[in-house]
N, C-alpha and C positions, 0 to 999 in steps of 0.2 A: 484800203484806206491808208493815207499817208500821215506822216508825223506833222504836227502843227506846233509852232511856237509863235505867240503874239509878238510881232516885230518890236514892240516897245520893251519886251523882256528878253530879246535875243542876247543882250550883254550879260544876262544873269543865268540863262539856261543854255548849256552847250551840249550839242550832240556830236559824238565822234564814233570812230570805228576802230576796233582792235582786231586786225587780221589774224594774229597768232591765236587769240582766244577763239575767234570764229572757227578757225581750222581745227582746233583741238577741243571744241565744246563737247562733242559727243563722248570723248575719252574722259574729260573732266567730270561730266555728269555721271558717267558710269562709275567712276571712282567715288564721287559724292554719294551716290545711291547706296553704296556698300559701307560707307563710313560716317554717315551723319548721326548726330546726337541731338537730343532736346536740351537746349541751353536757355534757361529762363522760360520765355514764351515762344522761342524760335527754334525751328529745326535748322541745324547748321553743320557745315563741314569745313575744316581748315585744310587748305590746299596751298602748299608752298608759300606760307605767310599771308595768304589771303583768306577771307571768310566768305564762303558761299552760303547763301540763305535759301531755304526751300519753303515754298508755300504749296500745300497739298490741295487737291480738289475740295472745294467747300470753304477754304480759308481765304482770308483777304486782310487788307489794311484799310480801315476807314480813314477819313480826313485826319491828318496829324502833322506835327512838326517833327524834326529830328533833334532839336535842341531846346524847344520851348514846350510849355504845357498851358492849356486853357481850361480851367476848371472853376466853377462857381462864378463865371463871368470875370475871371481875373487871369491875366497872362503873366506867367513867371518863367524865369530862365532855369530850366532843370539840368541842362548839360552845357554850361558856358564854354567848355573846351572844344565843342564841335562847331566848325565854321562852314564846311562844304560837305555835301553828300555826293559820292561818286559811285555810280552803278555801272557794271558791265554785265550784260545779259548772256546767259548760257543757253537759254531756251526761248521759244516764242511764248506768247501769252496775251492775256487781256491787257488793254492799254493802261499806262501809267499816266496820271493827270496831276498837274500843278494848278492851283487855284489862287484867286485873289484873297486878300485878307478881308474878312467880313465879320467884324465883331458883333454885329447886330443879330447874327444867326443864333437862334436858340437851340437848334438841333446839334447837340454835341455828344458824341459817344464818349463816356467817361472812362478813358483808358490812359495809360502813360502817353504823354505827348499829344493829348487831345487838342482838336482844333474845330472851330465851327465850319459848317458847310459853306464853301465860297459862293459868291454871286456870279463869278465869271471864271471860266476855264482859261488859263494863260498858256497852257501847253498840254498836248496829248501825244504820247509817245507809244508806238507799237513795238514791243520787244522782239528782237531776233538775235541769234547768237553773234556776239562780237560788238553789238551796238553798245555804245557807252553814253552815259548821261551824267552831267555834273550841274548842280544847282546849290544855292545857299540853303543851309539847314533850316533857316527860319521861314522858308516858303511852305505854305500848306500844300500837302499832296496826299495821294492815295493810289492804291492799285484798284482799278475799277472792279468792285466786287461782282460776283464771287469767282475765285479762280476755278477754272474747269480742267486744268492739267497740272502736272507736277512742274512747277515753275522755279527754276534755279537762276540766281544772279549773284555775282560778287558785289558786296556792298562795303564801301569804306567811308568812314567819317573822318574828315581831314581836320586835324587839330591846329592848323595854322591859317590865318586869314589870307596869306599869300599863297595862291595856288593856281596852276594852269594859266599863268600870265596875268592873274588878277592880284591886286595889292590890297592891303588893309583899307586904304582909302576907297578903292573901287567897291569893296564889300560894304563899307559904311554908307556910300552913296546909294547902293542898292537897298540897304536896310531903310534908309530915309525915304526912298521912293515907295517902298512896299507898305510901310506902316504909317498911319496918320500920326500927327503930333502928340495927341493924348496917349496913344499906345506907346510911342517911343519914350515919352516921359515916364510912364508906368514901368516899362521894362528897365530903363536905366536906374530908376530909384530902387528897384528890387535887387540890384547887384550888390 
C-alpha cells in the first residue's frame, strides 16, 4: 500500500526522506533498545539531542492533537508553544493517519490531547526507516491501533510557526481552512 495525502492538504502535510537516518536506523534502534526509559506515559530514548519514542506491541495512540485538547465537547489550547509535528521513522509499522476536524463526533478517548474521531481521513502514511512527516500540531491524528511491533520514531514538536519553508501566515491559513468559524472563535477566546 502506498502513502496517501488528500491533494487539498498537500500544503499542510509534507513527506520527506532522510537518507542518513535510513542508513543508520538499525544502529539507532539498537542503541535505543538498550537505553530507553519511561518518561510520563511514553517510552523514550534521547539520541544526539533528538527524542526517539517507542510504542510496544499492544500500545497505540488514539485520535489526538499535539497542542490542543477536546474534553467535555470543549476545545482548548493545552500546548500553545507547539506549532508543527515532525516525525522521522526508524522502523516500519502500522499506518499513521491524519483526519478532518469533526466536532460532532461523540466518541472521544479522554486522554491528554483528546480529539473526536474524524469523518474523513486526509492522509495515511506507512512508516519506513528514514521517512519523515511534518504537519501542523492542530491536525487530528493517530497511529492506527494497535501496534504489533516495536515501533521507533524521532518526534519533534517545533516551537516556531516558521518551519520548512512555511511562514506564520501559511500556518494561520491552514488553521483557518481546518477549523470552522465557531471552533476558531472558541480557541482564540481561550488564549
